[in-house]
A tleap script that builds the chain and sets N, CA, C and O, in Angstrom:
source leaprc.protein.ff14SB
mol = sequence {
  NMET HIE ARG LYS ALA VAL GLN LYS VAL MET
  PRO SER TYR PRO GLU MET ALA LYS THR MET
  ARG LEU SER GLY THR VAL ARG VAL GLU VAL
  LYS VAL ALA PRO ASN GLY LYS VAL MET SER
  ALA ALA VAL LEU GLY GLY HIE PRO LEU LEU
  ALA ALA VAL ALA VAL ASP ALA ALA ARG GLN
  TRP LYS PHE ALA PRO GLY PRO ASP GLU THR
  THR GLU VAL VAL ARG LEU GLU PHE CPHE
}
set mol.1.N position { -13.416 -5.606 -10.197 }
set mol.1.CA position { -12.430 -4.760 -11.946 }
set mol.1.C position { -11.350 -4.576 -11.368 }
set mol.1.O position { -11.598 -4.626 -10.164 }
set mol.2.N position { -10.446 -4.418 -11.506 }
set mol.2.CA position { -9.555 -4.460 -11.022 }
set mol.2.C position { -9.378 -2.766 -11.982 }
set mol.2.O position { -9.865 -2.349 -13.032 }
set mol.3.N position { -8.372 -2.148 -10.891 }
set mol.3.CA position { -7.729 -0.414 -11.053 }
set mol.3.C position { -6.354 -0.094 -11.412 }
set mol.3.O position { -5.496 -0.564 -10.665 }
set mol.4.N position { -6.067 0.429 -12.149 }
set mol.4.CA position { -4.402 1.262 -12.439 }
set mol.4.C position { -4.156 1.697 -11.441 }
set mol.4.O position { -5.115 2.360 -11.046 }
set mol.5.N position { -2.873 1.697 -10.352 }
set mol.5.CA position { -2.519 2.593 -10.088 }
set mol.5.C position { -2.025 3.818 -10.917 }
set mol.5.O position { -2.185 3.620 -12.121 }
set mol.6.N position { -1.656 4.622 -10.718 }
set mol.6.CA position { -1.244 5.806 -11.738 }
set mol.6.C position { -0.036 7.172 -10.904 }
set mol.6.O position { 0.650 8.116 -11.297 }
set mol.7.N position { -0.386 6.459 -9.520 }
set mol.7.CA position { 0.654 7.397 -8.946 }
set mol.7.C position { 1.156 6.673 -8.150 }
set mol.7.O position { 0.272 5.902 -7.775 }
set mol.8.N position { 2.219 6.427 -7.582 }
set mol.8.CA position { 2.735 5.015 -6.510 }
set mol.8.C position { 3.449 6.056 -5.672 }
set mol.8.O position { 3.928 7.130 -6.037 }
set mol.9.N position { 3.420 5.557 -4.585 }
set mol.9.CA position { 4.734 6.684 -2.895 }
set mol.9.C position { 5.146 5.026 -2.900 }
set mol.9.O position { 4.403 4.138 -3.316 }
set mol.10.N position { 6.160 4.879 -2.481 }
set mol.10.CA position { 6.939 3.635 -2.418 }
set mol.10.C position { 7.245 4.112 -0.613 }
set mol.10.O position { 7.692 5.229 -0.354 }
set mol.11.N position { 7.001 3.333 0.231 }
set mol.11.CA position { 7.336 3.419 1.742 }
set mol.11.C position { 9.049 3.858 2.247 }
set mol.11.O position { 10.092 3.794 1.596 }
set mol.12.N position { 8.916 4.093 2.991 }
set mol.12.CA position { 10.085 4.689 3.799 }
set mol.12.C position { 11.059 3.218 3.991 }
set mol.12.O position { 10.309 2.243 4.034 }
set mol.13.N position { 12.138 2.938 4.081 }
set mol.13.CA position { 12.640 1.922 5.068 }
set mol.13.C position { 12.722 1.643 6.658 }
set mol.13.O position { 13.845 1.572 7.158 }
set mol.14.N position { 11.849 1.521 7.281 }
set mol.14.CA position { 12.292 1.556 9.502 }
set mol.14.C position { 13.781 1.835 8.937 }
set mol.14.O position { 14.224 1.516 7.834 }
set mol.15.N position { 14.347 2.426 9.850 }
set mol.15.CA position { 16.004 2.813 10.822 }
set mol.15.C position { 15.732 1.316 11.426 }
set mol.15.O position { 16.510 0.717 10.683 }
set mol.16.N position { 15.186 0.323 12.233 }
set mol.16.CA position { 15.317 -1.071 12.501 }
set mol.16.C position { 14.744 -1.996 11.534 }
set mol.16.O position { 14.603 -3.072 12.116 }
set mol.17.N position { 14.454 -2.055 10.646 }
set mol.17.CA position { 13.848 -2.920 10.035 }
set mol.17.C position { 15.222 -3.357 8.938 }
set mol.17.O position { 15.539 -4.479 8.543 }
set mol.18.N position { 16.106 -1.516 8.526 }
set mol.18.CA position { 17.642 -1.664 8.141 }
set mol.18.C position { 18.293 -2.285 8.950 }
set mol.18.O position { 18.933 -3.260 8.557 }
set mol.19.N position { 18.328 -1.750 10.850 }
set mol.19.CA position { 19.235 -2.889 11.488 }
set mol.19.C position { 18.836 -4.660 11.213 }
set mol.19.O position { 19.369 -5.715 10.868 }
set mol.20.N position { 17.757 -4.193 11.564 }
set mol.20.CA position { 17.905 -5.730 12.038 }
set mol.20.C position { 18.049 -6.724 10.717 }
set mol.20.O position { 18.442 -7.873 10.917 }
set mol.21.N position { 17.597 -6.102 8.778 }
set mol.21.CA position { 18.093 -6.515 8.114 }
set mol.21.C position { 17.554 -7.382 7.882 }
set mol.21.O position { 17.948 -8.513 7.598 }
set mol.22.N position { 15.852 -6.663 8.037 }
set mol.22.CA position { 14.877 -7.592 7.294 }
set mol.22.C position { 14.049 -6.901 5.776 }
set mol.22.O position { 14.217 -5.757 5.352 }
set mol.23.N position { 13.098 -8.030 5.129 }
set mol.23.CA position { 13.182 -7.971 3.829 }
set mol.23.C position { 11.440 -8.150 3.495 }
set mol.23.O position { 10.467 -8.393 4.209 }
set mol.24.N position { 11.545 -8.009 2.702 }
set mol.24.CA position { 10.223 -8.908 2.564 }
set mol.24.C position { 8.980 -7.866 1.758 }
set mol.24.O position { 9.115 -6.728 1.311 }
set mol.25.N position { 7.513 -8.942 1.793 }
set mol.25.CA position { 6.651 -8.412 0.670 }
set mol.25.C position { 5.325 -7.971 2.279 }
set mol.25.O position { 5.048 -8.812 3.134 }
set mol.26.N position { 4.884 -6.853 2.274 }
set mol.26.CA position { 3.855 -5.941 2.497 }
set mol.26.C position { 2.797 -5.945 2.164 }
set mol.26.O position { 2.533 -4.744 2.221 }
set mol.27.N position { 1.378 -6.735 1.627 }
set mol.27.CA position { 0.806 -6.583 1.139 }
set mol.27.C position { -1.074 -5.708 1.986 }
set mol.27.O position { -1.719 -6.058 2.974 }
set mol.28.N position { -1.283 -4.681 1.081 }
set mol.28.CA position { -2.412 -4.205 2.189 }
set mol.28.C position { -3.489 -3.654 1.038 }
set mol.28.O position { -3.306 -2.840 0.133 }
set mol.29.N position { -4.655 -4.386 1.407 }
set mol.29.CA position { -5.801 -3.288 1.010 }
set mol.29.C position { -6.415 -2.244 0.870 }
set mol.29.O position { -6.639 -1.883 2.025 }
set mol.30.N position { -6.831 -1.528 0.203 }
set mol.30.CA position { -7.081 -0.168 -0.499 }
set mol.30.C position { -8.090 -0.558 -0.093 }
set mol.30.O position { -8.054 -1.609 0.547 }
set mol.31.N position { -9.571 0.217 -0.326 }
set mol.31.CA position { -10.445 0.962 -0.423 }
set mol.31.C position { -10.587 1.848 -1.584 }
set mol.31.O position { -10.934 2.899 -1.044 }
set mol.32.N position { -10.528 2.095 -2.967 }
set mol.32.CA position { -10.871 3.189 -3.766 }
set mol.32.C position { -12.052 3.187 -3.881 }
set mol.32.O position { -12.862 2.278 -4.061 }
set mol.33.N position { -12.194 4.839 -3.711 }
set mol.33.CA position { -13.183 5.952 -4.412 }
set mol.33.C position { -13.087 5.820 -5.462 }
set mol.33.O position { -11.930 5.835 -5.882 }
set mol.34.N position { -14.367 5.590 -6.617 }
set mol.34.CA position { -14.825 6.579 -7.393 }
set mol.34.C position { -13.744 7.436 -8.237 }
set mol.34.O position { -13.296 7.015 -9.303 }
set mol.35.N position { -13.477 8.304 -7.841 }
set mol.35.CA position { -11.973 9.295 -7.807 }
set mol.35.C position { -10.479 8.309 -8.441 }
set mol.35.O position { -9.641 8.280 -9.342 }
set mol.36.N position { -10.815 7.792 -7.529 }
set mol.36.CA position { -8.857 7.330 -7.905 }
set mol.36.C position { -8.420 7.033 -6.867 }
set mol.36.O position { -7.456 6.272 -6.938 }
set mol.37.N position { -9.036 7.603 -4.935 }
set mol.37.CA position { -8.117 8.305 -4.353 }
set mol.37.C position { -8.955 7.033 -3.405 }
set mol.37.O position { -10.076 6.531 -3.485 }
set mol.38.N position { -7.358 6.759 -2.177 }
set mol.38.CA position { -8.252 6.186 -1.389 }
set mol.38.C position { -8.554 6.346 -0.455 }
set mol.38.O position { -7.909 7.130 0.242 }
set mol.39.N position { -9.858 5.596 0.132 }
set mol.39.CA position { -10.156 5.867 0.966 }
set mol.39.C position { -9.880 5.285 2.491 }
set mol.39.O position { -9.923 5.911 3.550 }
set mol.40.N position { -9.606 3.990 2.279 }
set mol.40.CA position { -8.968 3.606 3.557 }
set mol.40.C position { -7.734 2.600 2.959 }
set mol.40.O position { -7.622 2.454 1.742 }
set mol.41.N position { -6.694 1.824 4.038 }
set mol.41.CA position { -6.049 0.762 3.774 }
set mol.41.C position { -5.363 -0.092 5.086 }
set mol.41.O position { -4.711 0.544 5.914 }
set mol.42.N position { -5.546 -1.586 5.232 }
set mol.42.CA position { -5.665 -1.957 6.361 }
set mol.42.C position { -4.826 -3.353 5.835 }
set mol.42.O position { -5.152 -3.827 4.747 }
set mol.43.N position { -4.034 -3.824 6.415 }
set mol.43.CA position { -2.353 -4.712 6.241 }
set mol.43.C position { -3.403 -6.045 6.372 }
set mol.43.O position { -4.250 -6.167 7.257 }
set mol.44.N position { -3.133 -7.043 5.242 }
set mol.44.CA position { -3.348 -8.184 5.010 }
set mol.44.C position { -2.152 -9.388 5.640 }
set mol.44.O position { -2.318 -10.337 6.407 }
set mol.45.N position { -1.192 -8.987 5.098 }
set mol.45.CA position { 0.390 -9.787 5.554 }
set mol.45.C position { 1.237 -8.935 5.289 }
set mol.45.O position { 1.343 -7.961 4.544 }
set mol.46.N position { 2.156 -9.763 6.443 }
set mol.46.CA position { 3.901 -9.086 6.033 }
set mol.46.C position { 4.108 -8.498 6.999 }
set mol.46.O position { 3.251 -7.772 7.502 }
set mol.47.N position { 5.714 -8.722 7.675 }
set mol.47.CA position { 5.954 -8.350 9.208 }
set mol.47.C position { 5.827 -6.867 9.450 }
set mol.47.O position { 5.975 -5.877 8.734 }
set mol.48.N position { 5.339 -7.162 11.346 }
set mol.48.CA position { 4.725 -5.750 11.650 }
set mol.48.C position { 5.564 -4.589 11.413 }
set mol.48.O position { 4.938 -3.647 10.928 }
set mol.49.N position { 6.870 -4.371 11.626 }
set mol.49.CA position { 7.725 -3.673 11.575 }
set mol.49.C position { 7.866 -2.907 10.324 }
set mol.49.O position { 8.505 -1.857 10.397 }
set mol.50.N position { 7.338 -3.287 9.108 }
set mol.50.CA position { 7.258 -2.804 7.587 }
set mol.50.C position { 6.096 -2.025 7.109 }
set mol.50.O position { 5.915 -1.210 6.204 }
set mol.51.N position { 5.118 -2.750 8.357 }
set mol.51.CA position { 2.993 -3.024 7.992 }
set mol.51.C position { 2.516 -1.546 7.666 }
set mol.51.O position { 1.794 -1.121 6.764 }
set mol.52.N position { 3.420 -0.667 9.118 }
set mol.52.CA position { 3.254 0.610 9.320 }
set mol.52.C position { 3.110 1.391 8.310 }
set mol.52.O position { 2.030 1.422 7.721 }
set mol.53.N position { 4.517 2.423 7.789 }
set mol.53.CA position { 5.067 2.678 7.047 }
set mol.53.C position { 4.712 1.926 5.201 }
set mol.53.O position { 4.626 2.786 4.324 }
set mol.54.N position { 4.617 1.117 4.956 }
set mol.54.CA position { 3.525 0.366 4.095 }
set mol.54.C position { 2.486 0.921 3.853 }
set mol.54.O position { 2.362 1.612 2.842 }
set mol.55.N position { 1.220 0.686 4.992 }
set mol.55.CA position { 0.262 1.248 4.841 }
set mol.55.C position { 0.278 2.814 4.583 }
set mol.55.O position { 0.027 3.287 3.475 }
set mol.56.N position { 0.527 3.421 5.464 }
set mol.56.CA position { 0.889 4.896 5.603 }
set mol.56.C position { 1.207 5.077 3.577 }
set mol.56.O position { 0.237 5.675 3.110 }
set mol.57.N position { 1.926 4.828 2.803 }
set mol.57.CA position { 2.485 4.908 1.027 }
set mol.57.C position { 1.727 4.076 0.645 }
set mol.57.O position { 2.018 4.032 -0.551 }
set mol.58.N position { 0.903 3.326 0.803 }
set mol.58.CA position { -0.010 2.795 -0.143 }
set mol.58.C position { -2.086 4.386 1.110 }
set mol.58.O position { -3.037 4.868 0.495 }
set mol.59.N position { -2.017 4.425 1.510 }
set mol.59.CA position { -2.973 5.586 1.196 }
set mol.59.C position { -2.653 7.054 0.433 }
set mol.59.O position { -3.292 8.104 0.356 }
set mol.60.N position { -1.683 6.727 0.041 }
set mol.60.CA position { -0.808 8.102 -0.796 }
set mol.60.C position { -1.552 7.676 -2.106 }
set mol.60.O position { -2.273 8.509 -2.655 }
set mol.61.N position { -1.341 5.761 -2.912 }
set mol.61.CA position { -1.626 5.763 -4.421 }
set mol.61.C position { -2.698 6.657 -4.677 }
set mol.61.O position { -3.441 7.114 -3.808 }
set mol.62.N position { -2.756 6.891 -5.874 }
set mol.62.CA position { -3.705 7.169 -6.760 }
set mol.62.C position { -4.013 6.401 -8.083 }
set mol.62.O position { -3.258 6.200 -9.035 }
set mol.63.N position { -5.285 6.029 -7.910 }
set mol.63.CA position { -5.668 5.020 -8.955 }
set mol.63.C position { -6.396 5.570 -9.588 }
set mol.63.O position { -6.795 6.696 -9.288 }
set mol.64.N position { -6.971 4.584 -11.205 }
set mol.64.CA position { -7.851 5.732 -12.504 }
set mol.64.C position { -9.066 5.649 -11.989 }
set mol.64.O position { -9.273 4.641 -11.312 }
set mol.65.N position { -9.827 6.316 -12.092 }
set mol.65.CA position { -10.693 6.773 -11.951 }
set mol.65.C position { -11.887 5.180 -12.491 }
set mol.65.O position { -11.695 4.227 -13.246 }
set mol.66.N position { -13.235 5.676 -11.507 }
set mol.66.CA position { -14.386 4.102 -11.898 }
set mol.66.C position { -15.296 4.832 -11.948 }
set mol.66.O position { -15.417 6.057 -11.980 }
set mol.67.N position { -16.134 3.779 -11.955 }
set mol.67.CA position { -17.581 4.370 -11.525 }
set mol.67.C position { -17.537 3.784 -10.545 }
set mol.67.O position { -18.403 4.502 -10.047 }
set mol.68.N position { -17.256 2.918 -9.552 }
set mol.68.CA position { -18.257 2.044 -8.062 }
set mol.68.C position { -16.492 2.413 -7.607 }
set mol.68.O position { -15.453 2.694 -8.203 }
set mol.69.N position { -17.186 2.092 -5.437 }
set mol.69.CA position { -15.657 2.315 -5.366 }
set mol.69.C position { -15.263 0.278 -5.515 }
set mol.69.O position { -15.839 -0.724 -5.940 }
set mol.70.N position { -14.499 0.483 -5.133 }
set mol.70.CA position { -13.362 -0.555 -5.292 }
set mol.70.C position { -12.769 -1.090 -3.770 }
set mol.70.O position { -12.783 -0.585 -2.648 }
set mol.71.N position { -12.152 -2.597 -4.420 }
set mol.71.CA position { -11.430 -2.584 -2.986 }
set mol.71.C position { -10.485 -3.357 -3.828 }
set mol.71.O position { -10.862 -4.290 -4.536 }
set mol.72.N position { -8.653 -2.768 -3.708 }
set mol.72.CA position { -8.016 -3.882 -4.276 }
set mol.72.C position { -6.733 -3.901 -3.468 }
set mol.72.O position { -6.483 -3.172 -2.509 }
set mol.73.N position { -5.628 -5.232 -4.211 }
set mol.73.CA position { -5.353 -4.855 -3.720 }
set mol.73.C position { -3.375 -5.200 -3.412 }
set mol.73.O position { -2.901 -6.314 -3.187 }
set mol.74.N position { -2.643 -3.985 -3.496 }
set mol.74.CA position { -0.885 -3.404 -2.757 }
set mol.74.C position { 0.118 -4.244 -2.613 }
set mol.74.O position { 0.222 -4.656 -1.457 }
set mol.75.N position { 0.675 -4.536 -3.147 }
set mol.75.CA position { 1.221 -5.203 -2.778 }
set mol.75.C position { 2.892 -4.726 -2.430 }
set mol.75.O position { 3.479 -5.083 -3.451 }
set mol.76.N position { 3.725 -4.225 -1.682 }
set mol.76.CA position { 4.950 -3.171 -1.919 }
set mol.76.C position { 6.098 -4.005 -1.283 }
set mol.76.O position { 5.718 -4.915 -0.545 }
set mol.77.N position { 7.555 -3.835 -1.458 }
set mol.77.CA position { 8.742 -5.034 -1.438 }
set mol.77.C position { 9.557 -4.565 -0.726 }
set mol.77.O position { 9.535 -3.339 -0.841 }
set mol.78.N position { 10.271 -4.894 -0.047 }
set mol.78.CA position { 11.266 -4.467 1.295 }
set mol.78.C position { 12.470 -5.136 0.385 }
set mol.78.O position { 12.277 -6.327 0.141 }
set mol.79.N position { 13.495 -4.656 -0.073 }
set mol.79.CA position { 14.835 -5.328 0.179 }
set mol.79.C position { 16.207 -4.326 0.709 }
set mol.79.O position { 17.304 -4.843 0.921 }
savepdb mol mol.pdb
quit
């Protein structure tokens, strides 16, 4: 079951990544509780300099409530 994100938090772009002109996508797997809150988040792929801020942002997302715990994949873009 795919749950809709009702509140998204965008990550801050790390200064070092800006200096290096890094861009790209970080994929984060989040476990979502029935109430829609993120219980945990782990990086699936993306540049290591962008991964930490992506996980921090993904943990703050809120999803639509559902009957069960679900796992979702969040894609965060850095440009």
